[in-house]
C-alpha positions as CSV (number, residue, x, y, z in Angstrom):
1,M,147.6,156.1,136.7
2,S,147.2,159.3,138.7
3,K,147.3,159.3,142.5
4,F,143.6,160.5,142.4
5,V,142.6,157.5,140.4
6,Q,144.6,155.1,142.6
7,K,143.0,156.7,145.7
8,M,139.5,156.3,144.2
9,I,140.1,152.6,143.3
10,T,141.4,151.9,146.8
11,R,138.4,153.7,148.3
12,G,136.0,151.8,146.1
13,R,137.7,148.5,147.0
14,N,137.5,149.2,150.7
15,E,133.9,150.2,150.5
16,G,133.1,147.0,148.5
17,I,134.9,144.9,151.2
18,T,132.9,146.7,153.9
19,I,129.6,146.2,152.1
20,G,130.4,142.5,151.4
21,R,131.4,141.9,155.0
22,N,128.2,143.5,156.3
23,E,126.1,141.5,153.8
24,G,127.9,138.3,154.9
25,I,127.3,138.9,158.5
26,S,123.6,139.7,157.9
27,F,123.3,136.5,155.8
28,A,125.0,134.3,158.5
29,T,122.9,135.9,161.3
30,D,119.7,135.2,159.4
31,R,120.7,131.7,158.6
32,M,121.7,130.9,162.2
33,T,118.5,132.5,163.6
34,K,116.3,130.4,161.3
35,L,118.2,127.2,162.2
36,M,118.1,127.9,166.0
37,N,114.3,128.8,165.8
38,T,113.6,125.6,163.9
39,L,115.6,123.5,166.4
40,Y,114.0,125.1,169.4
41,S,110.5,124.7,167.9
42,Q,111.2,121.0,167.5
43,G,112.4,120.7,171.1
44,R,116.0,120.0,170.0
45,D,117.6,122.2,172.7
46,N,120.6,119.8,173.0
47,D,121.3,120.2,169.3
48,V,121.4,123.9,169.8
49,K,123.9,123.6,172.6
50,K,126.1,121.2,170.7
51,A,126.0,123.4,167.6
52,F,127.6,126.3,169.4
53,S,130.6,124.2,170.4
54,D,131.0,121.9,167.4
55,K,131.4,123.5,164.0
56,L,131.2,120.2,162.2
57,Y,127.9,119.4,164.0
58,L,126.6,122.9,163.1
59,Q,127.4,122.2,159.4
60,K,125.5,118.9,159.6
61,L,122.5,120.7,161.0
62,F,122.6,123.3,158.2
63,E,122.7,120.4,155.7
64,E,119.6,118.8,157.2
């Protein structure tokens, strides 16, 4: 395999990783925003506070 082809493969992989990371961040942000808005609209402020310090509790809220 030529150095050019190796360079292009590496570049494509890196760009793919960057795109995937950005999409993942966007997905997580949207999901978290929806959950927090739902909880606040239900008057569940304490659940919001707890979710930010307890990952297991946050997961439980997402499963609700």
